C-alpha positions in Angstrom: 24.6 -0.7 11.6 25.2 1.9 14.3 28.8 1.8 15.4 30.2 3.6 18.5 33.8 3.9 19.6 34.2 3.6 23.3 37.1 4.9 25.5 37.7 3.9 29.1 40.4 5.4 31.3 38.8 5.7 34.7 41.4 3.9 36.7 44.3 1.6 35.7 43.1 0.1 32.4 43.5 1.9 29.1 40.8 0.6 26.9 39.0 1.2 23.6 36.3 -0.7 21.8 34.0 -0.6 18.8 30.4 -2.0 19.4 27.8 -2.2 16.6 24.1 -2.7 16.5 22.1 -3.7 13.5 18.3 -3.3 13.4 16.7 -6.5 14.4 19.9 -8.2 15.4 21.9 -8.7 18.6 24.6 -6.2 19.4 28.2 -7.1 18.3 31.4 -6.3 20.1 33.6 -5.7 17.0 36.7 -5.1 19.1 37.7 -4.7 22.7 41.3 -3.8 23.5 42.4 -3.4 27.1 45.9 -2.6 28.4 46.3 -3.3 32.1 48.7 -1.3 34.2 49.0 -3.9 37.0 52.8 -4.2 36.7 53.3 -0.4 37.0 51.3 -0.3 40.3 52.2 -3.6 41.9 55.2 -2.3 43.8 53.0 0.3 45.5 50.3 -2.2 46.5 47.6 -0.2 44.8 46.9 2.3 42.0 48.9 5.5 42.0 46.8 8.2 40.2 49.8 10.1 38.7 51.3 6.9 37.3 48.0 5.8 35.9 47.3 9.1 34.2 50.7 9.2 32.5 50.3 5.7 31.3 47.0 6.6 29.7 48.6 9.5 27.9 51.3 7.2 26.5 49.1 4.3 25.5 45.6 5.6 24.5 46.3 6.7 20.9 47.7 3.3 20.1 44.9 1.5 21.9 42.3 3.4 19.9 44.1 2.6 16.6 44.2 -1.0 17.6 40.5 -1.1 18.4 39.5 0.4 15.1 41.8 -2.0 13.2 40.5 -5.0 15.0 36.9 -3.9 14.2 37.9 -3.4 10.5 36.4 0.1 11.0 37.5 3.5 9.9 36.9 6.5 12.0 34.6 7.8 9.2 32.4 4.7 9.8 31.9 5.5 13.5 28.6 7.2 14.4 29.6 8.5 17.8 32.4 8.5 20.3 31.6 7.5 23.9 34.1 8.1 26.8 34.0 7.5 30.5 33.5 10.9 32.1 33.2 9.7 35.7 33.4 8.4 38.4 37.0 7.5 38.8 40.5 9.0 39.1 40.2 12.4 37.6 43.6 12.4 35.9 42.7 9.4 33.9 39.2 10.7 33.2 40.7 13.9 31.7 43.0 11.9 29.4 40.1 9.8 28.0 37.5 12.4 27.8 39.8 15.0 26.2 40.9 12.5 23.7 37.3 11.7 22.8 36.5 15.4 22.5 39.4 15.9 20.1 38.3 12.9 18.0 34.7 14.1 18.0 35.6 17.7 17.1 38.0 16.7 14.3 35.6 14.1 12.7 32.3 15.8 13.3 31.0 12.8 15.4 28.6 12.9 18.3 30.3 12.8 21.7 28.7 10.9 24.6 30.0 11.5 28.1 29.3 8.2 29.9 28.9 7.3 33.6 31.2 4.4 34.2 28.6 2.8 36.6 26.0 3.0 33.8 28.3 1.0 31.7 28.3 -1.7 34.3 24.5 -1.4 34.8 23.7 -1.9 31.1 26.3 -4.6 30.2 23.8 -7.4 30.8 21.7 -6.0 28.0 24.7 -6.2 25.7 25.6 -9.8 26.6 22.2 -11.3 27.5 19.6 -9.1 26.0 18.0 -8.5 29.4 14.8 -6.5 29.6 14.0 -3.8 32.1 13.5 -3.7 35.1 16.1 -5.8 36.9 18.3 -5.6 40.0 22.0 -4.8 39.8 24.5 -5.8 42.5 27.5 -3.6 41.7 30.7 -4.8 43.5 33.4 -2.9 41.8 36.4 -1.2 43.4 35.1 1.9 45.2 31.4 0.9 44.9 29.2 -1.7 46.6 25.6 -1.0 45.7 22.2 -2.6 45.0 20.5 -0.7 42.2 17.1 -1.0 40.6 17.6 -0.6 36.8 14.3 0.6 35.4 15.6 1.9 32.1 18.4 3.8 30.4 19.2 6.7 32.7 16.6 5.6 35.2 18.2 4.1 38.3 17.2 3.8 42.0 19.8 3.0 44.6 18.4 0.5 47.1 21.6 -0.1 49.1 25.2 1.1 49.4 28.1 0.7 51.8 28.1 2.9 54.9 31.9 2.7 55.1 34.3 0.7 53.0 33.6 -0.8 49.6 34.0 -4.5 49.2 36.8 -4.2 46.6 38.7 -2.0 49.1 38.2 -4.6 51.9 39.6 -7.3 49.6 42.6 -5.2 48.7 43.3 -4.1 52.3 43.0 -7.7 53.6 45.5 -8.8 51.0 47.9 -6.1 52.0 47.6 -6.9 55.7 48.5 -10.6 54.9 51.4 -9.8 52.6 49.6 -10.9 49.4 50.5 -9.3 46.1 48.5 -6.7 44.3 45.8 -7.0 42.9 44.3 -8.2 46.2 41.0 -9.7 45.2 42.3 -12.6 43.0 45.1 -13.4 45.4 42.8 -13.6 48.4 40.6 -16.0 46.5 43.6 -18.1 45.5 44.8 -18.3 49.1 41.3 -19.1 50.3 41.1 -22.2 48.1 43.6 -23.8 50.4 42.1 -22.6 53.7 39.6 -23.5 56.3 36.6 -21.1 56.2 35.5 -22.2 59.7 38.8 -21.5 61.6 38.1 -17.8 62.3 34.6 -16.6 63.4 34.6 -13.3 61.6 31.5 -11.1 61.9 28.8 -10.9 59.1 28.4 -7.1 59.0 24.7 -5.9 58.9 23.4 -9.5 58.7 19.8 -9.5 60.0 19.6 -5.7 60.0 16.4 -4.1 58.6 18.6 -1.4 57.0 19.5 -2.6 53.5 23.0 -1.2 53.4 26.5 -2.9 53.5 29.4 -2.5 55.9 32.9 -4.0 55.7 35.0 -1.8 58.0 34.4 -4.0 61.0 35.2 -7.2 59.1 38.4 -5.7 57.9 39.3 -4.8 61.5 38.5 -8.3 62.6 40.9 -9.7 60.0 43.7 -7.4 61.3 43.1 -8.4 64.9 43.2 -12.1 64.0 46.4 -11.7 61.9 48.1 -9.8 64.7 47.1 -12.2 67.4 48.8 -15.2 65.7 51.8 -13.4 64.1 54.1 -14.4 62.5 51.7 -16.0 60.0 52.4 -19.3 58.2 51.1 -19.9 54.7 48.3 -22.0 56.2 47.4 -19.2 58.6 47.1 -16.8 55.7 45.0 -19.3 53.7 42.6 -19.9 56.7 42.2 -16.1 57.3 41.4 -15.6 53.6 38.9 -18.5 53.5 37.2 -17.2 56.7 37.1 -13.6 55.4 35.7 -14.8 52.0 33.0 -16.9 53.7 32.0 -13.9 55.9 31.7 -11.7 52.8 29.6 -14.2 50.9 27.2 -14.6 53.9 26.9 -10.9 54.4 26.2 -10.3 50.7 23.7 -13.1 50.6 21.7 -11.6 53.5 21.7 -8.1 51.9 20.8 -9.3 48.5 18.0 -11.6 49.7 16.2 -8.6 51.2 16.5 -6.8 47.8 15.0 -9.9 46.0 12.0 -9.9 48.3 11.5 -6.2 47.8 11.7 -6.6 44.0 9.0 -9.3 44.1 6.8 -7.0 46.2 7.3 -4.0 43.9 7.1 -5.9 40.6 4.7 -8.8 41.3 3.9 -9.2 37.5 7.5 -9.6 36.5 7.6 -13.0 34.8 11.4 -13.4 34.7 13.0 -11.3 37.4 16.8 -11.1 37.2 19.7 -10.2 39.4 22.8 -8.9 37.5 26.1 -9.0 39.2 28.8 -6.6 37.7 32.2 -5.4 38.6 35.5 -7.1 39.2 34.6 -8.7 42.6 31.8 -10.6 40.7 34.5 -12.9 39.4 35.0 -14.4 42.8 33.7 -18.0 42.6 32.6 -18.2 46.3 30.5 -15.0 46.0 29.2 -16.1 42.6 28.1 -19.5 43.8 26.4 -18.0 46.9 24.4 -15.6 44.8 23.5 -18.3 42.2 22.0 -20.4 45.0 20.2 -17.4 46.4 18.7 -16.5 43.0 17.6 -20.1 42.4 15.8 -20.3 45.8 14.0 -17.0 45.1 13.1 -17.8 41.5 15.4 -15.2 40.0 17.6 -15.5 37.0 21.3 -14.9 37.8 23.2 -12.9 35.2 26.9 -12.2 35.3 28.6 -11.0 32.2 31.9 -12.7 31.1 34.8 -11.7 33.3 36.3 -9.5 30.6 33.2 -7.4 30.6 32.8 -7.3 34.4 36.2 -5.6 34.9 36.9 -2.2 33.4 36.5 -2.3 29.7 35.5 0.0 26.8 32.9 -2.2 25.3 30.5 -1.4 28.1 31.1 2.3 27.5 30.4 2.0 23.8 27.3 0.0 24.5 26.0 2.6 27.0 26.6 5.1 24.2 24.4 3.1 21.8 21.7 2.7 24.5 21.7 6.5 25.0 21.5 7.2 21.3 18.6 4.7 20.9 16.8 6.3 23.8 17.3 9.8 22.5 19.4 10.7 25.6 22.5 12.1 23.8 23.6 15.3 25.5 23.9 18.1 23.0 26.3 19.9 25.4 28.6 16.9 25.9 31.6 18.8 24.5 31.4 21.0 27.6 31.2 18.1 30.1 33.8 18.2 32.9 35.1 14.9 34.3 33.7 14.0 37.6 35.5 11.9 40.2 32.1 11.2 41.9 29.0 10.7 39.8 26.2 8.6 41.4 23.9 6.7 39.1 21.0 7.7 41.3 21.1 11.5 41.8 17.9 11.5 43.9 18.8 9.2 46.9 20.7 11.0 49.7 24.4 10.3 49.8 25.6 8.0 52.6 28.6 9.2 54.6 31.6 7.0 54.0 30.1 5.1 51.0 33.3 4.1 49.3 36.4 6.1 48.7 36.7 9.3 46.7 38.4 8.6 43.4 38.5 4.9 44.0 38.3 2.4 41.2 34.7 2.3 40.0 
């Protein structure tokens, strides 16, 4: 069995995992330990980079020890060490990657510097054994993208946000309405008690031929609605959240539908086309049900990894390391790799001004 130790510290989760792959068998997550920093950042309404980095320093050694113990694996039994090297908060990335470099140097193991977004992109192959090619909707923190996944290290971005990422829009909406951090789950919780038809919020980019996303205008509409009826009752907050969530689902559905049609045109011989949804926002039930219905109507398989593997975790990093080892894509100069706060999956497509926030949670 190939065993890889994965380390993830790109934002506010300190995580380590051991993933194994035996020839002819399905991959196994032997351990997956995640320590959340939500309580440390809650008072600030968002992640504070300096606090996050210090917390990683304090916790990471113990998290790695716990992951190895849970996997009943000694460091000597590990074939490689994979660590998130970007994108993300650079302070946290330095902690994780430098720790991985130290472990690799001391033990003589191969080091793999992993793109956090590639971890999300390949998770469906860990959980569902998905074959290439497939479509990926990545809705995680500072990124909202539709990506064609053609192979390990072979990605083509089809769409991205032209301003705010969806995760950022959820968090800012929660903050405007006085909801606690983290914003996404609390907006969804409030929306469950609200009327999604009360506020006629815009569906950004809906009907546009351009494939990209936009959420800045929707966020502004939420602020204007909240200001116009202030002070807000609990029901007002619930109705705004429900209307916001409905607008998001409609906008995503319109954008994704165009990508599904394009995939059919580009890959007419694909017998089992699939849409993979990854990232923390993928846990939203309204968004999930909208995309499931959309996939069913277009003859696509809908794949969403379990929630624990959609949010930041080290199992996806370890698995991406295994995929790279299997594909012969291990970087011999990984020990010289410098953490990158920005690191696009598709290095060919031109960057879009305003696409997410620098250093935002990936």
